[in-house]
C-alpha positions as CSV (number, residue, x, y, z in Angstrom):
1,X,12.8,32.4,-1.7
2,X,15.4,34.8,-0.7
3,X,15.5,34.9,3.0
4,X,13.7,34.4,6.4
5,X,13.5,37.1,9.2
6,X,13.5,35.2,12.1
7,X,12.2,37.5,14.8
8,X,9.0,38.0,13.0
9,X,8.8,34.8,10.9
10,X,8.6,36.5,7.7
11,X,9.6,34.8,4.4
12,X,10.9,36.8,1.5
13,X,10.8,35.6,-2.1
14,X,10.6,37.0,-5.5
15,X,7.6,36.6,-7.4
16,X,7.1,34.4,-10.3
17,X,7.6,37.3,-12.9
18,X,10.9,38.1,-11.0
19,X,10.1,41.7,-10.9
20,X,8.9,42.1,-7.3
21,X,9.4,40.9,-3.8
22,X,6.8,39.1,-1.8
23,X,6.6,38.6,1.8
24,X,4.7,35.6,3.8
25,X,3.8,35.8,7.5
26,X,2.2,32.2,7.5
27,X,5.1,29.8,6.4
28,X,4.3,30.4,2.5
29,X,0.4,29.6,2.7
30,X,-0.3,33.3,1.4
31,X,1.9,35.9,-0.1
32,X,1.7,39.5,-0.3
33,X,3.7,42.0,-2.5
34,X,6.3,44.3,-0.7
35,X,8.7,46.9,-1.5
36,X,12.5,46.4,-2.4
37,X,13.3,48.7,0.5
38,X,11.5,46.4,3.1
39,X,13.6,43.5,1.8
40,X,16.8,45.5,2.0
41,X,15.8,46.6,5.5
42,X,15.0,42.8,6.7
43,X,18.3,41.8,4.9
44,X,20.2,44.4,7.1
45,X,19.2,42.8,10.3
46,X,22.1,40.8,10.8
47,X,21.8,37.3,12.3
48,X,18.1,37.9,12.7
49,X,18.0,37.5,8.9
50,X,18.9,33.9,7.2
51,X,19.5,34.4,3.5
52,X,18.9,31.2,1.2
53,X,21.9,29.1,0.2
54,X,21.8,28.2,-3.4
55,X,22.2,24.3,-4.0
56,X,23.6,23.5,-7.5
57,X,21.7,20.8,-9.5
58,X,24.0,18.1,-10.7
59,X,23.5,15.4,-13.1
60,X,25.7,12.6,-14.1
61,X,25.5,8.9,-15.0
62,X,27.6,8.1,-11.9
63,X,25.0,9.8,-9.5
64,X,22.6,7.3,-8.0
65,X,20.4,7.3,-4.7
66,X,19.4,4.8,-2.4
67,X,16.9,4.5,0.2
68,X,18.2,6.5,3.4
69,X,19.7,4.3,6.4
70,X,17.7,5.1,9.6
71,X,20.6,6.5,11.5
72,X,21.3,9.0,8.9
73,X,17.7,10.3,8.3
74,X,17.3,14.0,9.8
75,X,13.5,14.1,10.3
76,X,13.4,17.6,11.4
77,X,15.0,19.1,8.2
78,X,13.1,16.9,5.7
79,X,12.1,18.8,2.8
80,X,8.7,19.6,1.6
81,X,7.4,21.7,-1.2
82,X,4.6,24.3,-1.4
83,X,4.2,26.5,-4.3
84,X,7.5,26.0,-5.8
85,X,9.1,27.1,-2.4
86,X,11.0,24.8,-0.3
87,X,10.7,25.2,3.6
88,X,12.1,23.0,6.4
89,X,9.3,21.0,8.5
90,X,9.9,23.2,11.5
91,X,8.0,25.9,9.4
92,X,5.2,24.0,9.0
């Protein structure tokens, strides 16, 4: 995923071959190819376009996890995965 155009609820991504842009208007249930120019236009829409934020993958022997403590669970943004693209619950 490369970004989200809020006003029309469109997700933009790069297809599996990494050669073309795709767009979804139903929170990622279906995808259609689109032009690089359409994505460039969407990305130029200022605050209406939300680009993705890369999250680095960290590995290390000192990294451990534990079950979340209830006061620290943010249910509205719990992650879910659909077809290798991550979405916040609010798009579901």
